[in-house]
C-alpha positions as CSV (number, residue, x, y, z in Angstrom):
1,T,-18.4,-3.5,-18.7
2,R,-14.6,-4.2,-19.7
3,R,-12.5,-2.3,-22.4
4,Q,-11.0,-3.0,-25.3
5,T,-6.9,-1.8,-26.0
6,A,-5.4,-1.7,-28.8
7,P,-0.9,-1.5,-27.8
8,T,0.6,1.3,-26.5
9,I,1.4,4.0,-29.5
10,G,2.6,7.0,-30.1
11,L,0.3,9.9,-30.1
12,G,0.4,10.3,-34.1
13,D,-0.3,6.3,-34.1
14,A,-3.1,7.0,-31.4
15,F,-5.1,9.6,-33.9
16,A,-4.6,7.9,-37.0
17,A,-5.6,4.6,-35.5
18,A,-8.5,6.7,-33.8
19,Q,-9.7,7.7,-37.5
20,T,-10.6,4.5,-38.3
21,E,-11.1,2.1,-35.4
22,S,-15.1,1.9,-34.1
23,P,-15.3,4.9,-32.0
24,R,-16.1,2.4,-28.7
25,R,-12.7,1.1,-29.0
26,A,-10.0,2.6,-26.3
27,L,-6.8,3.8,-27.7
28,R,-3.8,3.6,-25.7
29,L,-1.5,6.4,-25.3
30,H,2.0,5.8,-23.4
31,G,-0.6,3.3,-20.8
32,A,-3.6,4.9,-19.8
33,A,-6.5,4.0,-22.0
34,V,-9.1,7.4,-23.6
35,E,-12.4,6.2,-24.4
36,P,-12.8,8.7,-27.7
37,S,-16.7,9.0,-27.5
38,K,-17.4,10.7,-23.4
39,G,-16.2,13.1,-20.7
40,T,-13.9,16.0,-20.1
41,L,-10.5,15.6,-20.4
42,F,-7.9,18.5,-19.3
43,V,-4.9,19.2,-21.9
44,T,-2.0,20.8,-20.5
45,G,0.7,23.2,-22.6
46,A,-2.2,23.6,-25.4
47,N,-0.5,25.9,-26.6
48,G,2.2,23.6,-27.9
49,D,1.8,20.9,-31.1
50,I,0.6,18.6,-29.6
51,G,-0.4,20.1,-27.3
52,R,-3.2,21.6,-29.7
53,S,-3.2,18.3,-31.6
54,V,-4.6,16.3,-28.7
55,V,-7.2,19.4,-28.4
56,N,-8.5,19.5,-32.3
57,H,-8.4,15.9,-31.8
58,A,-10.8,15.5,-29.0
59,L,-13.2,18.3,-30.2
60,S,-13.2,16.6,-33.1
61,Q,-14.8,13.5,-30.9
62,G,-17.1,15.3,-29.3
63,K,-15.3,16.5,-25.7
64,T,-15.7,19.2,-24.2
65,V,-11.3,19.8,-23.2
66,I,-9.5,22.0,-20.7
67,A,-6.9,23.3,-22.2
68,S,-3.4,24.6,-20.7
69,I,-2.2,27.9,-22.1
70,R,1.1,29.8,-20.5
71,N,-1.7,33.7,-21.4
72,E,-4.0,34.6,-22.9
73,E,-2.5,35.7,-25.3
74,H,-2.2,32.1,-26.8
75,I,-6.6,31.5,-26.8
76,K,-6.9,34.1,-30.1
77,S,-4.7,31.6,-32.1
78,F,-7.3,28.6,-31.2
79,T,-10.4,28.3,-33.0
80,P,-12.9,29.7,-30.5
81,H,-15.8,26.2,-30.2
82,Q,-18.3,26.0,-27.3
83,S,-16.3,22.9,-26.2
84,L,-13.2,24.5,-25.5
85,H,-12.0,26.1,-22.7
86,F,-9.0,27.9,-20.6
87,L,-6.7,27.6,-17.8
88,V,-3.5,29.7,-17.2
89,M,-1.3,27.5,-15.9
90,H,2.7,27.4,-15.9
91,T,4.0,24.3,-15.4
92,D,7.5,25.2,-14.1
93,D,6.2,26.9,-10.9
94,E,3.8,24.9,-8.8
95,T,1.3,27.1,-6.8
96,S,0.9,28.0,-10.6
97,I,-0.2,24.5,-11.4
98,R,-2.5,23.2,-7.3
99,S,-4.2,26.9,-8.6
100,A,-4.4,25.4,-11.8
101,F,-6.3,22.3,-10.9
102,S,-8.0,24.7,-8.7
103,K,-9.7,26.3,-11.2
104,L,-10.4,23.1,-12.8
105,D,-12.5,22.2,-9.9
106,E,-15.0,25.0,-10.5
107,K,-14.4,24.6,-14.4
108,L,-15.7,20.5,-14.1
109,A,-19.1,22.0,-11.8
110,G,-19.1,18.5,-11.0
111,A,-19.4,17.0,-14.6
112,T,-16.8,13.6,-15.3
113,L,-12.8,13.7,-16.3
114,Q,-12.4,11.6,-18.1
115,A,-8.7,12.3,-18.0
116,V,-6.1,14.2,-18.1
117,I,-3.3,15.1,-20.7
118,H,0.1,15.8,-19.5
119,C,1.5,17.3,-23.0
120,A,3.5,20.8,-21.1
121,A,6.8,20.5,-22.1
122,M,10.1,22.5,-23.4
123,E,13.7,22.5,-25.0
124,S,16.9,24.5,-24.6
125,P,19.3,22.2,-27.2
126,A,22.8,22.7,-27.4
127,S,26.1,21.8,-25.9
128,V,26.3,20.2,-23.1
129,E,29.8,22.4,-23.3
130,F,27.5,25.6,-23.7
131,L,24.2,24.5,-21.9
132,D,23.9,27.6,-19.1
133,P,23.4,25.6,-15.9
134,S,20.4,27.8,-15.1
135,A,18.1,26.3,-18.6
136,F,19.4,22.9,-18.3
137,E,17.8,23.7,-13.8
138,R,14.3,25.2,-16.3
139,V,13.9,22.0,-18.2
140,L,14.2,19.5,-15.8
141,K,12.2,21.7,-13.6
142,V,9.3,21.8,-16.2
143,N,9.5,18.4,-17.6
144,T,10.1,17.0,-14.4
145,V,8.7,18.5,-10.9
146,G,6.6,19.9,-12.8
147,S,5.1,16.7,-14.4
148,L,5.4,15.2,-10.5
149,I,3.0,17.9,-9.6
150,V,0.3,17.1,-12.5
151,M,0.3,14.0,-11.6
152,Q,0.2,14.4,-7.4
153,E,-3.1,16.6,-8.2
154,S,-4.2,14.6,-11.4
155,F,-4.6,11.2,-9.0
156,S,-6.9,11.8,-6.7
157,R,-9.2,14.0,-9.2
158,L,-8.6,11.1,-11.6
159,R,-9.6,8.7,-9.0
160,K,-13.1,9.6,-7.9
161,S,-13.9,9.8,-11.6
162,K,-12.3,6.0,-12.6
163,G,-10.5,8.4,-15.3
164,N,-7.1,8.0,-16.9
165,L,-3.4,10.3,-16.4
166,V,-2.2,10.4,-20.2
167,L,1.5,11.4,-19.9
168,A,3.3,12.6,-23.0
169,S,7.1,12.0,-23.2
170,S,9.0,11.6,-26.1
171,L,11.6,8.3,-27.7
172,W,14.7,11.1,-26.7
173,G,13.4,9.4,-22.9
174,R,15.6,5.9,-24.2
175,V,17.7,7.6,-26.0
176,S,19.6,11.1,-26.3
177,G,21.8,12.4,-29.0
178,P,23.8,15.2,-29.4
179,L,21.8,18.5,-28.3
180,V,19.8,17.5,-26.5
181,G,20.6,16.3,-23.1
182,A,18.6,18.1,-20.9
183,Y,15.3,17.2,-22.5
184,S,16.6,13.9,-23.1
185,A,17.4,13.6,-19.4
186,S,13.8,15.5,-18.4
187,K,12.2,13.1,-20.5
188,W,13.8,10.0,-19.1
189,A,13.0,11.0,-15.6
190,L,9.1,10.7,-16.6
191,E,10.2,7.0,-18.4
192,S,10.9,6.1,-15.5
């Protein structure tokens, strides 16, 4: 069967459309179609605003969600749900990412992975004049290198399940502005 797709739209618009579109219609989020009606999703950065919104929306659509968080304390901030599971993952640590994907395989226990929705990111707002180089490096490590490792770990799993990879990016990946140089550079890399 062939999927119907909508044009590429932002996350906020996608959620609004998901509330009104037919449940069989697929949404395109930065180039990856995600069917709102079935499957297990792995959402990175679930403790952040965008990740949490993705988790809540997916649960409202009847999905099973495996959510990555930075530490177990973040679990308390979520409303308990029988279809919500957690993994601790630090996207600035290659070993942590690879270990989380191994644990993801265990949690899936043969279930289909419909999509990896990568929302984990950070920013370090500062003028270039005062930006600490180590803060700049950390932003790149989390937003760019961490994203690369998440993509590498996702591809073989999604190829098997014919699933999709969604990378939450930002308009700052297309333009820059005051105080967002490091963030813009990291998102520009993700966009390319």
